C-alpha positions as CSV (number, residue, x, y, z in Angstrom):
1,M,0.0,0.0,0.0
2,T,1.1,3.5,-0.6
3,L,1.3,6.1,2.1
4,Q,-2.0,7.7,0.9
5,E,-3.7,4.3,0.9
6,R,-2.6,3.6,4.4
7,I,-3.8,7.0,5.6
8,A,-7.2,6.5,3.9
9,A,-7.5,3.0,5.5
10,V,-6.6,4.2,8.9
11,K,-9.1,7.1,8.7
12,Q,-11.8,4.7,7.7
13,R,-11.1,2.6,10.8
14,I,-11.1,5.7,13.0
15,Q,-14.4,6.8,11.5
16,A,-15.9,3.3,12.2
17,A,-14.6,3.4,15.8
18,C,-16.0,6.9,16.3
19,E,-19.4,5.8,15.0
20,R,-19.4,2.8,17.4
21,S,-18.6,5.0,20.4
22,G,-20.7,8.1,19.5
23,R,-17.6,10.3,19.0
24,R,-16.6,12.7,16.3
25,M,-13.4,12.3,14.2
26,S,-12.6,15.9,14.9
27,G,-11.8,14.8,18.5
28,I,-9.0,12.4,17.3
29,N,-5.5,13.6,16.6
30,L,-3.0,11.4,14.7
31,V,0.7,11.4,15.6
32,A,2.7,9.7,12.8
33,V,5.5,7.7,14.6
34,T,8.5,7.9,12.3
35,K,11.3,6.4,14.4
36,Y,12.0,3.9,11.6
37,V,11.4,6.4,8.7
38,S,14.2,8.3,6.9
39,V,14.3,12.1,6.4
40,E,12.7,11.7,3.0
41,G,10.1,9.4,4.4
42,V,9.2,12.1,7.0
43,R,9.0,14.7,4.3
44,E,6.5,12.5,2.4
45,V,4.5,12.1,5.6
46,L,4.4,15.9,6.1
47,N,3.5,16.4,2.4
48,S,0.6,14.0,2.8
49,G,-1.1,16.3,5.2
50,L,-0.1,14.6,8.4
51,T,1.4,17.4,10.5
52,H,2.1,15.7,13.8
53,I,5.4,13.7,14.0
54,G,6.3,11.4,16.8
55,E,9.9,10.4,17.7
56,N,11.2,8.2,20.5
57,R,14.9,9.3,20.7
58,W,16.6,12.5,20.0
59,Q,19.6,10.9,18.4
60,D,17.3,9.3,15.9
61,A,15.2,12.4,15.4
62,K,18.0,14.9,15.2
63,E,18.7,14.7,11.4
64,K,14.9,14.7,10.6
65,W,14.2,17.7,12.9
66,Q,17.1,19.7,11.5
67,A,15.8,19.1,8.0
68,L,12.1,19.4,8.6
69,G,11.5,20.8,12.1
70,D,9.6,23.9,11.0
71,Q,7.2,21.9,8.8
72,G,5.3,20.0,11.4
73,T,4.5,19.7,15.1
74,W,6.9,17.4,16.8
75,H,6.0,15.0,19.7
76,F,8.6,13.3,21.9
77,I,6.9,10.0,22.7
78,G,9.8,7.9,24.1
79,H,11.4,7.7,27.6
80,L,13.2,11.0,28.2
81,Q,16.4,11.0,30.3
82,S,16.7,14.2,32.3
83,N,20.1,15.0,30.7
84,K,18.5,14.9,27.3
85,A,15.9,17.5,28.2
86,K,18.1,20.2,26.8
87,D,18.0,18.6,23.4
88,V,14.2,18.4,23.1
89,I,13.2,21.7,24.7
90,G,12.1,24.2,22.1
91,K,12.0,21.6,19.4
92,F,9.2,19.2,20.5
93,A,5.8,20.9,21.1
94,Y,4.6,18.0,23.2
95,I,6.4,15.5,25.5
96,H,4.3,12.4,26.1
97,S,6.5,10.8,28.7
98,L,6.7,13.0,31.9
99,D,7.0,10.3,34.6
100,R,9.2,11.6,37.4
101,L,10.1,14.7,39.4
102,S,13.7,14.9,38.3
103,L,12.6,15.2,34.7
104,A,9.9,17.8,35.6
105,K,12.5,19.9,37.3
106,E,14.9,19.8,34.4
107,L,12.2,20.6,31.9
108,Q,11.1,23.5,34.1
109,K,14.6,24.8,34.3
110,R,15.3,24.6,30.6
111,A,11.9,26.1,29.7
112,E,12.6,29.1,32.0
113,A,15.9,29.6,30.3
114,E,14.3,29.7,26.9
115,N,11.2,31.5,28.0
116,L,8.7,29.0,26.8
117,T,6.0,26.6,28.0
118,V,6.2,22.8,27.5
119,N,3.0,20.8,26.9
120,C,3.4,17.5,28.8
121,F,1.5,14.3,29.1
122,I,2.0,12.4,32.4
123,Q,2.9,8.8,31.6
124,L,1.1,6.2,33.8
125,N,2.1,2.6,33.8
126,V,-1.5,1.4,34.0
127,S,-0.7,-2.2,33.1
128,G,2.0,-2.5,35.8
129,E,4.4,-4.2,33.4
130,T,8.0,-3.9,34.7
131,S,9.3,-3.4,31.2
132,K,7.3,-0.2,30.8
133,F,8.1,3.3,32.1
134,G,5.6,5.5,33.8
135,L,4.2,6.4,37.2
136,A,2.2,3.9,39.1
137,P,-1.4,5.3,38.8
138,E,-1.8,5.7,42.6
139,Q,1.2,8.2,42.6
140,L,-0.6,10.5,40.1
141,F,-2.2,13.0,42.5
142,E,0.9,13.5,44.7
143,F,3.1,13.9,41.6
144,V,0.7,16.6,40.2
145,K,0.8,18.4,43.5
146,S,4.6,18.4,43.3
147,I,4.8,19.8,39.8
148,K,1.9,22.3,40.2
149,P,4.3,25.2,41.1
150,M,6.3,24.5,37.9
151,D,4.6,27.2,35.8
152,R,6.5,26.3,32.6
153,L,4.9,22.9,32.4
154,H,1.3,22.6,31.0
155,I,-0.2,19.2,31.7
156,T,-2.1,18.5,28.5
157,G,-3.2,15.0,29.4
158,L,-2.2,11.5,30.4
159,M,-0.4,8.8,28.4
160,T,-0.1,5.1,28.6
161,M,1.2,2.1,26.6
162,A,-1.0,-1.0,26.7
163,P,0.5,-4.4,26.5
164,F,0.8,-5.9,23.0
165,E,-2.1,-8.3,22.8
166,A,-3.0,-10.7,19.9
167,D,-6.6,-9.7,20.7
168,P,-6.8,-5.9,20.9
169,E,-10.0,-6.2,23.0
170,A,-7.7,-7.3,25.9
171,T,-6.3,-3.8,26.0
172,R,-9.7,-2.2,26.8
173,P,-9.3,-2.2,30.6
174,V,-6.0,-0.4,30.4
175,F,-7.4,2.4,28.3
176,R,-10.5,2.6,30.4
177,E,-8.4,3.0,33.5
178,L,-6.3,5.8,32.0
179,R,-9.5,7.7,31.2
180,N,-10.8,7.1,34.7
181,W,-7.6,8.5,36.2
182,R,-7.8,11.6,34.0
183,D,-11.4,12.1,35.2
184,R,-10.4,11.6,38.8
185,L,-7.5,14.1,38.4
186,N,-10.0,16.7,37.2
187,E,-12.4,15.9,40.0
188,E,-9.5,16.5,42.5
189,G,-9.1,20.0,41.2
190,I,-5.3,20.1,41.9
191,L,-4.5,22.1,38.7
192,P,-6.2,25.4,37.9
193,Y,-7.2,24.1,34.5
194,P,-8.8,20.9,33.2
195,V,-6.6,18.0,31.9
196,T,-8.4,17.0,28.7
197,E,-6.3,14.8,26.6
198,L,-5.5,11.0,26.5
199,S,-2.5,9.8,24.5
200,M,-3.2,6.1,24.0
201,G,-3.6,3.7,21.2
202,M,-1.0,2.4,18.8
203,S,-1.1,0.4,15.5
204,N,-2.4,-2.8,17.0
205,D,-5.1,-1.4,19.4
206,F,-6.0,2.2,18.4
207,E,-9.7,1.4,17.6
208,V,-10.3,0.1,21.2
209,A,-8.4,3.2,22.5
210,I,-10.8,5.4,20.5
211,E,-13.8,3.7,21.9
212,E,-12.4,4.3,25.4
213,G,-11.7,8.0,24.8
214,A,-8.3,8.4,23.2
215,T,-7.7,11.9,21.8
216,W,-4.1,11.4,20.5
217,L,-3.2,8.2,18.6
218,R,0.5,7.3,18.2
219,L,0.6,5.3,15.0
220,G,3.7,3.9,13.3
221,S,3.6,0.9,11.0
222,V,-0.1,0.9,10.2
223,L,0.1,4.5,9.1
224,V,3.5,5.3,7.8
225,G,5.0,1.8,7.3
226,S,8.7,1.3,7.7
227,E,11.7,1.6,5.5
């Protein structure tokens, strides 16, 4: 399939999932995960009309961002080491993997130095898998209280990664729980603004994620393929 054919097929599946769950496609944002895609491949993605680009590691993203950084909105979706914060600040509009206080402090410091605000998703390890990063869900409220004074961090939403399952339906409880934690966070009223977004759903499970409230999908192979 060509890139345009893959995009059309994905959008059809998104539309069907929205219809099943009574949602509108306008509430779903696509992040094209391009970690295995070359500079020219990312250029093709951007030219196709997909404007949100997701990368996992700065060392892999650097050449692509230097060539095309001003042509899209860039999302850092992988685990971010605190000493790498300096590399992504000012380049990535969204960081999907805020999961500890040391990283929050470093992002705050770098953002102050560059006089900007960083949109962050707090990553929760809802599944409890030891191989995955993220806060334990029960730590969420205390973590948010700790970072509330950090005025350069805007908590856009929550993020999680579900286990890879042969049957995507098995991921539903993970996505449902992330939505519940977002709603509970808003009910607590810790932040002076609502946390609205849910970054969840990848190539193998995005339709279930949509049905459970996903607003940002991180799609790699099903959308952009690999090179």
